[in-house]
C-alpha positions in Angstrom: 0.0 0.0 0.0 1.5 3.3 -1.0 0.7 6.2 1.3 -0.6 9.6 0.1 2.1 12.0 -1.0 3.4 14.0 1.9 2.9 17.3 0.0 -0.9 16.6 -0.3 -3.2 18.3 2.1 -2.9 16.5 5.4 -6.2 14.9 6.6 -5.1 15.4 10.2 -4.9 19.2 9.7 -8.5 19.1 8.4 -9.5 16.9 11.3 -8.0 19.2 13.9 -9.9 22.2 12.4 -13.2 20.3 12.3 -16.1 21.8 14.3 -17.2 19.7 17.2 -20.9 19.2 18.1 -21.2 18.6 21.9 -24.3 19.4 24.1 -27.9 19.3 23.0 -30.9 20.7 25.0 -34.6 21.0 24.2 -36.9 23.9 25.4 -39.7 22.9 27.9 -42.4 23.3 25.2 -40.4 21.4 22.6 -40.2 24.2 20.1 -36.4 25.1 20.4 -33.4 22.8 20.1 -30.0 24.2 21.0 -26.7 22.6 20.3 -23.2 23.7 21.4 -20.6 23.7 18.7 -16.8 24.1 19.3 -14.8 25.6 16.5 -11.0 26.1 16.3 -9.9 29.7 16.7 -7.9 31.4 14.0 -4.5 30.7 15.7 -5.3 27.1 16.3 -4.6 27.4 20.0 -8.1 26.4 21.3 -11.7 25.5 20.5 -14.3 28.3 20.9 -17.8 27.2 21.9 -20.9 28.8 20.2 -24.6 28.1 20.5 -26.6 27.1 17.4 -30.3 26.6 16.9 -31.5 23.4 15.3 -35.1 23.1 13.9 -36.8 20.2 15.8 -38.9 19.6 12.7 -35.9 19.3 10.4 -37.5 21.8 7.9 -35.1 24.7 8.3 -31.3 24.8 8.5 -29.3 25.5 11.6 -28.4 29.1 12.6 -26.4 30.9 15.3 -28.6 31.7 18.3 -29.5 35.4 18.1 -27.9 37.3 20.9 -25.4 34.6 21.7 -21.7 34.8 20.7 -18.3 33.3 20.8 -17.5 31.7 24.2 -21.0 30.9 25.2 -21.4 27.2 26.2 -23.3 24.7 28.4 -26.8 25.6 27.3 -30.0 24.8 29.3 -33.5 26.1 29.4 -35.3 27.7 32.4 -38.9 26.7 33.1 -40.3 29.7 31.2 -38.3 28.9 28.1 -35.4 31.4 28.7 -32.1 30.1 27.3 -29.4 29.9 30.0 -25.7 29.3 29.4 -22.2 29.9 30.8 -19.9 32.4 29.3 -16.8 34.4 30.2 -18.1 37.6 28.5 -15.9 40.5 29.3 -17.5 43.6 27.9 -18.0 46.3 30.5 -21.7 46.9 29.5 -22.5 43.3 30.2 -20.7 43.3 33.5 -18.3 40.5 32.5 -15.3 39.5 34.6 -13.6 36.9 32.4 -14.8 34.1 34.7 -17.5 31.8 33.5 -20.8 33.4 34.7 -24.4 32.3 34.2 -26.3 34.3 31.6 -30.0 34.4 30.5 -31.2 35.0 27.0 -34.9 35.2 26.4 -36.2 34.4 22.9 -37.3 38.0 22.7 -35.1 40.3 24.8 -31.6 41.2 25.9 -28.9 39.0 27.4 -28.4 39.5 31.2 -26.1 38.0 33.8 -28.0 36.2 36.5 -25.2 34.6 38.6 -21.5 35.1 38.9 -18.8 33.8 41.2 -15.1 34.7 41.6 -13.1 32.1 39.7 -16.2 31.1 37.7 -19.1 28.7 37.7 -18.3 25.2 36.4 -21.8 23.6 35.9 -25.4 24.3 36.5 -28.9 22.8 36.2 -32.5 24.2 36.2 -35.8 23.2 37.8 -38.5 22.0 35.3 -41.4 24.1 36.8 -39.8 26.7 39.0 -37.6 29.8 38.6 -34.6 28.2 40.3 -31.1 27.2 39.2 -28.4 25.1 41.0 -24.7 25.8 40.1 -21.3 24.6 41.2 -18.6 27.1 42.2 -15.5 26.8 44.4 -14.7 28.3 47.8 -11.3 28.6 49.4 -10.9 27.3 52.9 -12.5 29.7 55.4 -14.9 31.2 52.8 -18.6 30.8 53.2 -19.9 32.8 50.2 -18.8 34.5 47.0 -17.8 37.7 48.8 -15.5 36.1 51.4 -14.1 33.9 48.7 -13.3 36.9 46.5 -11.5 38.5 49.5 -9.3 35.5 50.1 -8.5 35.3 46.4 -7.4 38.9 46.4 -5.2 38.3 49.5 -3.5 35.4 47.8 -3.0 37.3 44.5 -1.7 40.4 46.3 0.8 38.3 48.2 1.8 36.4 45.1 0.9 33.1 46.8 -0.3 30.1 44.8 0.7 27.4 47.3 -2.0 24.9 48.5 -2.1 23.2 51.9 -3.9 19.9 51.5 -5.4 18.6 54.7 -7.4 15.9 53.0 -7.3 14.1 49.6 -7.1 14.1 46.7 -4.2 16.5 45.9 -3.9 18.3 42.6 -7.5 19.3 43.0 -6.6 23.0 43.6 -6.9 25.3 46.6 -10.6 25.7 46.5 -13.4 23.1 47.0 -16.5 22.9 44.8 -19.7 23.8 46.5 -23.4 23.6 45.5 -25.3 26.9 45.3 -29.1 27.3 44.7 -30.4 30.6 43.3 -34.2 31.3 43.4 -35.8 34.3 41.6 -34.7 37.6 43.0 -32.9 35.8 45.8 -29.4 35.4 47.2 -27.5 32.2 46.4 -27.8 29.6 49.1 -24.7 27.5 49.8 -26.1 24.0 50.1 -22.8 22.3 51.0 -19.4 21.1 49.8 -18.9 18.5 47.1 -15.4 17.4 48.2 -12.1 18.4 46.6 -12.8 16.2 43.6 -16.4 17.3 43.3 -17.8 17.1 39.8 -20.7 19.5 39.9 -23.1 16.5 39.6 -26.4 18.2 40.6 -30.1 18.3 40.0 -33.2 20.3 41.2 -36.6 18.9 41.8 -39.3 20.1 39.4 -40.7 22.6 41.9 -37.3 23.8 42.9 -37.7 22.8 46.6 -35.1 20.0 46.7 -31.5 19.8 45.4 -29.5 16.7 44.8 -25.7 16.6 44.6 -22.9 14.1 44.8 -20.1 14.4 47.4 -16.7 13.0 46.3 -14.8 10.3 48.3 -12.7 11.5 51.2 -9.8 10.1 53.2 -12.4 8.7 55.6 -14.5 7.0 52.9 -12.1 6.5 49.9 -14.1 3.8 48.2 -17.5 5.6 48.0 -19.1 8.9 47.2 -22.5 9.9 48.6 -25.7 11.4 47.1 -27.1 14.2 49.2 -30.6 15.5 49.0 -31.1 18.9 50.7 -33.7 21.6 51.1 -33.1 24.0 48.2 -34.1 27.1 50.3 -32.4 26.4 53.7 -29.7 24.0 52.7 -30.7 21.5 55.4 -29.9 17.9 54.5 -32.9 15.6 54.0 -31.3 12.4 52.8 -27.8 11.1 52.5 -27.6 7.9 50.3 -24.4 5.8 50.3 -23.2 2.2 49.8 -19.7 1.0 50.6 -17.7 0.3 47.5 -20.1 2.2 45.3 -20.4 5.6 43.7 -23.6 7.5 42.7 -23.7 9.7 39.6 -26.0 11.7 37.4 -29.0 12.3 39.6 -32.4 13.2 38.1 -35.8 13.8 39.8 -38.9 12.1 38.6 -41.6 14.4 37.2 -43.6 14.4 40.4 -40.5 14.9 42.6 -41.2 11.8 44.7 -38.1 9.9 43.7 -34.5 10.4 42.5 -33.0 8.2 39.7 -29.2 8.0 39.3 -26.4 5.7 38.2 -24.9 3.4 40.8 -21.4 2.2 40.0 -19.6 -0.6 41.8 -15.9 0.1 41.2 -13.5 -2.6 40.3 -11.2 -4.2 42.8 -8.9 -7.1 42.4 -11.7 -9.5 43.4 -14.9 -7.8 42.1 -15.6 -6.4 38.6 -16.9 -3.0 37.7 -20.7 -2.9 37.4 -23.1 0.0 36.6 -26.9 0.1 36.9 -29.7 2.6 37.4 -31.3 2.9 40.8 -34.3 4.9 42.2 -34.5 6.4 45.7 -37.9 6.9 47.2 -37.7 10.3 48.9 -40.3 9.4 51.5 -39.0 6.0 52.7 -35.4 6.3 51.5 -35.7 2.8 49.8 -33.3 2.1 47.0 -34.5 0.0 44.0 -32.3 -1.4 41.2 -34.1 -0.5 38.0 -32.0 -2.7 35.7 -31.5 -6.0 37.7 -31.4 -8.2 34.6 -29.7 -5.8 32.1 -26.3 -7.3 31.4 -24.8 -4.1 29.9 -24.5 -0.7 31.5 -26.5 2.5 31.4 -23.3 4.4 30.8 -22.1 7.0 29.9 -24.6 9.8 30.1 -27.5 10.8 32.3 -30.8 8.9 32.2 -33.7 11.0 30.8 -37.0 10.6 32.7 -40.5 11.0 31.3 -41.8 14.6 31.9 -45.3 13.2 32.4 -46.3 13.0 36.2 -47.0 9.4 37.2 -45.2 7.9 34.2 -42.1 5.9 35.2 -40.7 5.6 31.7 -37.1 6.5 31.2 -34.4 6.4 28.5 -30.7 5.8 28.7 -27.7 5.0 26.5 -25.2 2.2 26.9 -22.4 0.4 25.0 -23.5 -2.7 23.1 -21.1 -4.6 20.8 -19.4 -1.6 19.2 -22.4 0.7 19.3 -24.0 2.9 22.0 -27.8 2.5 21.5 -30.7 4.3 23.1 -32.7 2.1 25.4 -36.2 2.6 26.8 -37.3 1.3 30.2 -41.0 1.0 30.7 -42.6 1.3 34.2 -43.0 -2.5 34.3 -39.3 -3.0 33.8 -39.4 -3.9 30.1 -36.3 -2.7 28.2 -36.4 -1.9 24.5 -33.4 -1.0 22.3 -34.6 1.9 20.2 -31.6 2.3 17.7 -30.1 -0.2 15.3 -26.7 1.4 15.1 -24.5 4.3 16.1 -23.4 5.9 19.4 -25.8 8.3 21.0 -25.5 11.0 23.7 -27.3 14.1 25.0 -30.8 12.6 25.0 -33.7 15.0 25.1 -37.4 14.1 25.3 -40.4 16.1 24.1 -43.1 17.3 26.6 -45.5 14.6 25.5 -42.8 11.9 25.8 -43.4 10.8 22.2 -40.1 11.9 20.6 -36.4 11.9 21.4 -33.6 14.1 20.2 -29.9 13.0 20.5 -26.4 13.4 19.2 -25.5 10.4 17.1 -22.0 9.5 15.8 -20.3 6.5 14.4 -16.7 5.6 13.8 -17.1 6.8 10.2 -19.2 9.9 10.9 -18.9 12.8 13.4 -21.9 13.5 15.7 -25.1 14.9 14.2 -28.4 15.8 15.7 -31.1 13.2 15.1 -34.7 12.6 15.9 -36.1 9.3 17.2 -39.5 7.8 18.0 -39.5 7.4 21.8 -40.9 3.8 21.6 -40.0 2.1 18.2 -37.5 -0.7 18.4 -34.3 -0.8 16.3 -35.2 2.3 14.2 -33.1 4.4 11.9 -32.9 8.1 12.9 -34.0 11.2 11.1 -31.0 13.5 10.7 -31.6 17.1 11.5 -28.0 18.4 10.8 -25.8 17.7 7.8 -22.7 15.5 7.8 -19.4 17.2 8.6 -17.0 18.6 6.0 -14.5 15.7 6.4 -16.6 13.5 4.1 -15.8 11.5 2.0 -13.5 9.7 4.4 -10.3 8.1 3.0 -11.4 4.5 3.4 -14.1 2.2 4.6 -15.2 0.6 7.9 -15.8 -3.1 8.5 -15.6 -5.5 11.5 -13.3 -8.3 12.6 -14.6 -11.3 14.6 -12.8 -14.2 16.3 -12.9 -16.3 19.4 -10.7 -15.9 22.5 -8.7 -18.7 24.1 -11.5 -19.3 26.5 -14.1 -19.4 23.8 -15.5 -15.9 24.4 -16.6 -14.2 21.1 -14.4 -11.1 20.3 -15.0 -8.3 17.9 -13.5 -5.0 16.7 -13.7 -2.4 14.0 -11.3 -2.2 11.1 -10.8 0.8 9.0 -9.3 0.1 5.5 -7.6 2.8 3.5 -8.7 3.5 -0.1 -7.0 1.2 -2.5 -6.2 -1.7 -0.1 -6.4 -5.0 -1.9 -4.7 -8.4 -2.2 -2.4 -6.8 -4.7 -1.7 -3.8 -2.6 -2.1 -4.9 1.1 -2.1 -2.1 3.6 0.1 -1.9 6.7 -1.8 -2.3 9.9 -1.8 -0.2 13.1 -3.5 -1.9 16.1 -5.1 0.7 18.5 -6.7 -0.6 21.7 -8.9 1.9 23.5 -8.5 3.7 26.8 -10.4 2.9 29.9 -10.0 -0.1 30.4 -13.8 0.1 30.7 -14.8 1.5 27.3 -15.5 0.6 23.7 -14.8 1.7 20.2 -18.4 2.8 19.4 -18.6 6.4 18.2 -16.6 9.1 16.6 -13.4 9.7 18.6 -12.0 13.2 18.8 -8.8 11.7 20.4 -7.1 8.9 18.5 -9.3 9.0 15.5 -8.4 6.3 12.9 -9.0 8.3 9.7 -5.7 10.3 9.7 -4.0 7.0 9.7 -6.1 5.8 6.8 -5.4 8.9 4.9 -1.7 8.1 5.1 -2.4 4.6 3.8 -2.7 2.6 7.1 -5.4 0.2 8.0 -6.4 0.5 11.7 -7.7 -2.3 13.9 -9.8 -1.0 16.8 -10.2 -4.0 19.2 -12.5 -4.4 22.2 -10.6 -6.8 24.5 -11.5 -8.0 28.0 -12.7 -5.3 30.3 -14.4 -3.5 27.4 -18.0 -2.3 28.0 -20.9 -3.5 25.9 -20.3 -7.2 26.1 -21.9 -8.1 29.5 -20.4 -8.7 32.9 -18.6 -11.8 31.6 -16.3 -9.5 29.7 -15.4 -7.8 33.0 -14.9 -11.0 34.8 -12.5 -12.4 32.2 -10.1 -9.5 32.8 -10.6 -9.1 36.5 -7.3 -8.3 38.2 -5.3 -9.1 35.1 -4.8 -5.8 33.3 -1.8 -7.0 31.2 -2.9 -10.6 30.5 -6.3 -11.4 29.1 -6.8 -8.0 27.4 -3.4 -8.5 25.7 -4.3 -12.0 24.6 -7.6 -10.7 23.2 -5.9 -8.0 21.2 -3.4 -10.5 19.8 -6.3 -12.8 18.8 -8.1 -10.0 17.0 -4.8 -8.9 15.4 -4.3 -12.5 14.1 -7.8 -12.6 12.8 -7.5 -9.3 10.9 -4.2 -10.3 9.4 -5.8 -13.3 7.8 -7.3 -10.8 5.3 -5.5 -10.6 2.0 -5.7 -6.8 1.9 -3.5 -6.4 5.0 0.2 -6.8 5.2 1.3 -9.0 8.1 4.9 -8.0 7.7 4.2 -4.3 8.3 2.4 -3.7 11.6 2.5 -1.4 14.6 0.6 -1.0 17.9 -0.4 2.4 19.3 -2.7 3.5 22.1 -3.8 6.1 24.6 -4.3 5.7 28.4 -5.1 2.0 29.0 -4.4 1.5 25.3 -1.0 3.1 25.9 -0.4 0.8 28.8 -1.3 -2.2 26.5 1.1 -0.9 23.9 4.0 -0.7 26.4 3.1 -4.1 27.8 3.0 -5.6 24.3 6.5 -4.3 23.7 7.7 -6.5 26.6 5.9 -9.6 25.4 6.4 -9.8 21.6 8.6 -8.3 18.8 6.0 -8.9 16.1 5.3 -5.2 15.7 7.8 -2.8 13.9 6.8 0.2 16.1 5.0 1.0 19.3 3.3 4.3 20.3 2.4 4.8 24.0 0.4 7.9 24.8 -0.5 8.6 28.4 0.2 5.0 29.3 1.2 3.3 32.6 4.6 1.8 32.8 5.5 1.3 36.4 2.3 0.2 38.2 3.8 0.5 41.7 4.8 4.2 41.1 1.6 4.9 39.2 -0.9 3.8 41.9 0.9 6.1 44.3 1.1 9.1 42.0 -2.3 9.1 40.2 -5.2 11.3 41.2 -7.2 8.1 41.5 -4.9 6.5 44.0 -7.6 4.9 46.2 -9.3 3.3 43.2 -6.1 1.8 41.6 -4.8 0.7 45.0 -7.9 -1.5 45.4 -7.0 -3.2 42.1 -3.3 -3.5 42.3 -3.0 -3.9 46.1 -0.2 -3.1 48.5 3.1 -3.7 46.7 4.7 -4.9 49.9 2.2 -7.7 50.3 0.8 -8.2 46.8 4.0 -8.3 44.8 2.7 -11.0 42.5 0.1 -8.6 41.0 2.9 -6.1 40.0 5.2 -8.8 38.8 2.4 -10.2 36.6 1.3 -6.9 35.0 3.8 -4.1 35.4 5.7 -3.6 32.1 8.8 -1.9 33.7 9.9 -5.2 35.3 10.4 -6.6 31.8 12.0 -3.6 30.2 15.1 -5.6 29.1 12.8 -7.6 26.8 11.9 -4.5 24.7 13.5 -4.4 21.2 10.8 -2.5 19.3 11.3 1.2 18.6 8.9 3.2 20.8 7.4 6.7 20.5 6.2 8.1 23.9 3.6 10.8 24.0 2.6 12.5 27.3 1.2 15.7 28.8 3.0 17.5 31.5 -0.2 18.2 33.4 -1.5 14.7 33.2 -2.7 13.8 36.7 -4.5 10.6 35.8 -1.3 9.0 34.5 1.4 11.4 35.8 4.3 12.2 33.4 6.7 10.2 35.6 5.4 7.1 33.9 6.6 8.5 30.5 10.0 9.6 32.0 10.5 6.1 33.5 9.7 4.4 30.2 12.0 6.8 28.3 14.9 6.4 30.7 14.5 2.6 30.8 14.6 2.3 27.0 17.5 4.8 26.6 19.5 2.9 29.2 18.9 -0.3 27.4 19.7 1.1 23.9 16.2 0.7 22.5 15.3 3.3 19.8 12.9 5.8 21.6 11.5 9.2 21.0 9.5 11.3 23.6 6.9 13.8 22.4 6.1 16.0 25.4 3.3 18.5 25.7 4.1 20.5 28.8 0.7 22.2 29.1 -1.6 19.3 28.1 -3.3 16.9 30.4 -4.3 13.3 29.9 -5.6 14.1 26.4 -4.6 16.6 23.7 -6.9 19.6 23.5 -5.2 22.2 21.5 -5.8 22.1 17.7 -2.1 22.8 16.8 -1.0 20.1 19.2 -3.4 17.6 17.6 -1.8 18.4 14.2 1.7 17.9 15.8 0.6 14.7 17.5 -0.6 13.1 14.2 2.4 14.4 12.2 4.8 12.9 14.7 3.1 9.6 15.0 2.6 9.1 11.2 6.2 10.1 10.5 7.4 7.7 13.2 5.3 4.9 11.7 6.4 5.7 8.1 10.1 5.4 9.3 9.8 2.2 11.2 7.0 0.4 9.5 7.5 1.5 5.9 11.2 2.0 6.0 11.1 5.7 4.9 13.6 8.3 6.1 12.8 9.9 9.4 11.2 13.3 9.0 11.2 15.5 12.1 8.0 17.5 12.3 8.6 21.1 11.2 7.3 22.7 14.4 9.4 20.5 16.7 
């Protein structure tokens, strides 16, 4: 397979500049549908959010929301149909400060700021039938409200102090702690309580605005659980605190009559128990907790469940991975579950006031997300598209699937992208790219580690879903339990072997690359086989003992890997650094300097080990990036470096150093 000429327009440049459709919200009366779109700025140094209006009937094209502008994001509707959003507007006449504040934009009227907080508001939610909003904003130790927080901020700034004294975990969360605030019409924000240093702004208001639900992050005292707090939205007094050891609660939503609260309950993985996610309902009178999906083998994850807006109707809708897709599911009041979509990955569900129609964002591995309309009850339907396809079409290849059987007989599958022109006469080189997670799946359009820039350069890309992937039932979790570097690796090799039985792939020219858990598997693979000509590890774990001490999720990973003083066998089985001397394959390391999930010390350890052992290695370091790559110019540099590295080691071309490095 001959790659595209290097002087041709680079697909990864077009990809980095592509607009990104993110949030979707529906007005209470069902007449307005608002999407958030992120577009690269002129300098390529960031993505700028904007709000666009989509016609729910699909008869008119999309248009920018009148009165909205660059930098407006996180749309939601108030009960009266006013559009609310966050923005860092800075013009003096609008009273902007540069921090993200909460703004209101009536369909007929002027924009006005309705809530602000020093340092900014991170998330918010509205009440369905009341003029009330809940938002998350941080307070420094000793502050009780926005005014005292502002005073303390000024004192720190005037003294030139940015130090943080942590007296509880986790560290790296910053000096201020997220709090839950409720604002009623013409009132003063009520501080309902702290969310913990790692609080996520996971909140909800009851339809009448009288109750507020929020999650409180794990603490040093309860490191293996978070709690769900229900409080009086006027006084802040706690009404209920729901918790279960070893579990976390996420994404709360009140029923239409306000009598119950529905949320995700996640049992986190340990060495002896697999990860499991379900939906539960809390009766707010009795406090009783009910599992709503006791027989559903997959997970209602990711995304928030959408509840019927009709009082007394217990219908709800959710999304969840299923065999390389992320369908929409409907749960009827009697517990019956119906899959509503035949294909694609869905997110940002919205339901009409009469509960007859759904709107969602739908993407696939060969199409960026678009707004779609769905019948709220029909099984396995094809959607009606309300927005056009992105400007990357046509893609430089085709998408198909690979199937095989694992050593234990479990059926395995993955996606395969084939570049244009691949054939038995011109077999394409193959890059194997396991996903991050490890709980996750290749199911929708990825903005990080997208396969099509590889296809544009002439590479086929195998996207395997190995053990610990979501969407294949609890058995898939049990198979990989406590064995990060064993069964998932074996599954990836089995799918690789199956793919390479195709005549249009070249088994002599292969590479492996991955991000996060996929980066770990790439590094682990380098210690177990020399079948690949190149390895790329982005944000991957290398030394598990050091990692579980340094990561921002220390308590979680400690439960999986155990105490290295007493559970040495777990590290000896799965930590790649212990087998560094077995690596002979050239490696490209990619890492962000502000990666707190997998700290940069993992990349430094891998780099130093390979240099010491004389293995060809390059290290692409992004000092200001985190666990992912978010800057458009950095995305271009990432793909250019990876593709040049693969061309050199897989295709035998001369090494070309990227022009900006």
